[in-house]
C-alpha positions in Angstrom: 86.3 108.3 88.0 88.9 108.1 90.7 89.0 108.0 94.5 91.8 109.6 96.5 91.8 107.2 99.4 94.2 109.2 101.6 94.3 113.0 102.0 94.8 115.4 104.8 92.3 118.1 103.8 92.1 119.5 107.4 95.7 120.7 107.2 96.4 124.4 107.0 98.1 123.9 103.7 94.7 124.0 102.0 93.0 126.8 103.9 93.6 129.5 101.3 92.2 127.7 98.2 89.9 124.9 99.4 87.0 125.5 97.0 89.4 125.7 94.0 91.2 122.6 95.2 87.9 120.6 95.1 87.1 122.0 91.7 90.5 120.9 90.3 89.9 117.5 91.8 86.5 117.2 90.1 88.0 118.3 86.8 90.7 115.6 87.1 88.0 113.0 87.6 88.4 112.5 91.3 84.9 111.9 92.5 85.6 110.9 96.1 88.3 112.1 98.6 88.9 110.5 102.0 90.3 112.9 104.5 92.3 111.1 107.2 92.4 112.0 110.9 95.8 112.0 112.7 94.7 113.1 116.1 91.4 113.7 117.9 91.2 117.3 116.8 92.2 116.4 113.3 89.6 113.7 113.2 86.9 116.2 114.3 87.9 118.5 111.5 87.8 115.6 109.1 84.2 114.7 110.1 83.2 118.4 109.8 84.6 118.5 106.2 82.9 115.3 105.2 79.6 116.4 106.6 79.9 119.7 104.6 81.0 118.3 101.2 79.3 115.4 99.4 82.6 114.3 97.7 84.5 114.0 101.0 84.4 111.1 103.5 86.2 110.9 106.8 88.5 108.4 108.5 89.0 109.0 112.2 92.0 107.9 114.3 95.2 108.9 116.1 98.6 108.6 114.3 101.2 106.4 116.0 103.7 109.2 116.4 101.2 111.0 118.6 101.1 108.1 121.1 103.0 109.8 123.9 101.2 113.1 123.6 97.6 112.0 123.1 94.8 112.0 125.7 94.6 109.0 128.0 91.3 107.9 126.5 91.1 108.3 122.7 88.6 105.5 122.1 85.5 107.1 123.6 85.7 110.3 121.5 86.7 108.2 118.4 83.6 106.0 118.9 81.4 109.1 119.1 83.0 110.5 115.9 82.5 107.2 114.1 78.7 107.5 114.6 78.7 110.0 111.7 77.5 108.2 108.5 80.4 110.0 106.7 83.0 108.1 108.7 84.1 105.0 106.7 87.1 103.6 108.5 89.4 104.0 111.5 92.9 105.4 111.1 95.4 106.3 110.4 96.8 104.0 113.0 99.7 101.6 113.1 103.4 101.7 114.1 106.2 104.1 113.2 109.7 103.3 114.7 111.6 105.4 112.2 112.6 108.3 114.4 113.0 107.1 118.0 113.5 109.3 121.0 116.6 107.4 122.0 118.3 108.3 118.8 117.5 112.0 119.2 119.0 111.9 122.7 122.1 110.3 121.5 122.4 112.8 118.6 122.0 115.7 121.0 124.7 114.2 123.3 127.1 113.8 120.3 126.3 117.4 119.2 127.2 118.7 122.7 130.5 116.7 122.7 129.5 114.6 125.7 129.4 111.2 124.0 132.5 109.0 123.9 132.4 105.7 122.0 134.6 104.0 124.6 131.9 104.5 127.2 129.7 101.8 125.8 126.3 101.9 127.5 126.5 105.5 128.7 123.8 107.0 130.8 122.3 108.7 127.8 122.2 105.4 125.9 120.4 103.7 128.8 117.9 106.6 129.1 117.4 106.4 125.3 116.7 102.7 125.5 114.1 103.3 128.2 112.4 106.0 126.2 112.4 103.9 123.1 110.8 101.0 124.9 108.1 103.3 126.4 107.5 104.8 122.9 107.1 101.5 121.3 104.8 100.2 124.0 102.6 103.3 123.8 102.3 103.0 120.0 101.5 99.3 120.2 98.8 99.9 122.8 97.2 102.7 120.8 97.3 100.6 117.6 95.6 97.7 119.3 92.9 99.9 120.9 92.0 101.3 117.5 91.9 97.9 116.0 89.6 96.8 118.8 87.3 99.8 118.0 87.3 99.1 114.3 86.3 95.4 114.9 83.6 96.6 117.4 82.1 99.0 114.9 82.5 96.7 111.8 84.9 99.2 110.1 88.2 98.6 108.3 91.4 100.3 109.1 93.9 102.6 107.4 97.4 101.5 108.5 100.6 103.6 108.7 103.7 101.5 108.9 107.3 102.7 109.0 110.3 100.7 110.1 108.1 98.4 112.1 107.0 95.7 109.6 107.2 92.6 111.8 105.7 94.3 114.9 102.8 95.7 112.8 101.9 92.3 111.4 102.3 90.6 114.8 99.6 93.0 116.3 97.4 92.8 113.2 97.3 89.0 112.6 94.9 88.2 115.4 92.3 90.4 113.8 92.3 88.3 110.6 88.7 87.8 109.5 87.4 90.5 111.8 88.6 93.5 109.8 90.7 94.4 106.8 93.5 96.9 106.5 94.9 99.0 103.8 98.6 99.8 104.2 98.7 103.3 102.8 101.7 104.8 101.0 103.1 101.3 100.5 106.8 101.4 100.2 107.9 97.8 101.0 108.8 94.9 98.8 106.3 92.8 96.7 107.1 89.8 98.9 105.9 91.8 101.9 102.9 92.9 100.0 102.1 89.2 99.4 102.1 88.7 103.1 99.3 91.2 103.4 97.4 89.7 100.5 97.4 86.3 102.2 95.8 88.0 105.2 93.2 89.6 102.9 94.6 93.1 103.3 95.3 95.8 100.7 98.0 98.3 99.7 97.8 101.8 98.3 100.1 103.8 96.0 101.0 107.5 96.2 103.0 109.8 94.0 106.2 107.8 95.0 105.2 105.5 92.1 106.2 108.3 89.7 109.7 108.5 91.2 112.3 106.8 89.0 114.4 105.7 92.0 111.4 104.0 93.7 112.1 100.6 92.3 110.3 98.4 94.8 107.2 100.5 94.8 107.1 100.5 91.0 107.6 96.7 91.0 104.6 96.4 93.4 102.5 98.5 91.2 103.3 96.2 88.3 102.7 92.9 90.0 99.9 93.5 92.5 96.6 91.8 91.6 94.0 94.2 90.3 91.7 93.7 93.3 94.4 94.4 96.0 95.4 98.0 95.6 94.1 101.6 95.6 95.5 105.0 94.8 96.0 108.1 97.0 97.9 111.3 97.3 98.7 111.6 101.0 98.4 115.3 100.3 99.9 117.7 101.1 102.9 115.3 101.0 104.5 113.3 98.2 103.4 115.2 95.1 104.0 113.1 92.0 106.2 114.1 89.1 106.1 116.8 87.6 105.1 118.5 90.9 107.6 116.7 93.1 108.7 119.0 95.9 105.6 121.1 95.7 102.3 120.9 97.6 100.3 117.8 96.6 96.5 117.9 96.3 93.7 115.5 95.4 93.7 116.3 91.7 97.1 114.6 91.6 95.4 111.2 92.1 95.0 111.2 88.3 98.8 111.4 87.9 99.3 108.5 90.3 96.7 106.4 88.5 98.3 107.2 85.1 101.7 106.1 86.4 100.3 102.9 87.8 98.4 102.2 84.6 101.5 102.7 82.5 103.5 100.3 84.7 100.8 97.7 84.4 100.3 98.1 80.6 96.7 99.2 81.2 94.6 102.2 80.2 93.8 104.9 82.7 90.2 103.8 82.5 91.1 100.3 83.5 93.1 101.4 86.5 90.4 103.9 87.5 87.6 101.4 87.4 89.6 98.8 89.4 90.8 101.2 92.1 87.4 102.9 92.5 85.7 99.5 92.8 88.3 98.4 95.3 87.8 101.6 97.4 84.0 101.1 97.3 84.2 97.6 98.5 86.8 98.4 101.2 85.3 101.6 102.6 81.6 100.7 101.9 80.7 104.4 101.3 76.9 103.7 101.1 76.6 101.2 104.0 74.6 103.6 106.2 
């Protein structure tokens, strides 16, 4: 049996065939699905789904890219949502510095023909740097608040990290021994994965592991110790081959696990047993 440790079942992509989606997952051997909140409203929907379906569990949190738009106090409502026995972690939280507001400002300035390279630190560049700094500060504060909440509640965290490796670890390190993190949709090097393992954290693989050009991810899947990884879909995103480019869904967890098993020279059963055990130990589904 398999566990899809990261799905977004509250998204409208699944509204038209939700019962069939759950049936296909069960037929593929996916016995548990974790639906992940990305905002307060998304987290509320995640809890509602988990409380309505025995195979679904919820993770509640606010995504880093929502840091500038979210409510002033997200912790009080997240704490209330986490009282549900169907909530098994906090997240997804973390840092994402991939698309910065300053870069968008500069791109717009160039598009309108206002930017001149000779200007150096133009007003738009200065304004962009200010916006970038505020964006990073807001994400960092939101990340730390959710880590504090997780530690308070005795929950682990689901971490989103993109283009902010050093900054993410800097914030996470002081929580060593107080909580564990799974870096979902892991796409970094094995050497970076080892940094996480030394801190007692985990990684999780998506359909990217089936992409032939995803060399570093495939290397990680091959070399990661059996007790340090899980599998997920991140659906509706990142559908594995042969569904790449189409809507992803929890049933595709089996394809991810099959690809990981092939890379590791294991059977599907071996990978399924290990990843399901890891998910159970990390999320503690039956702790309440």
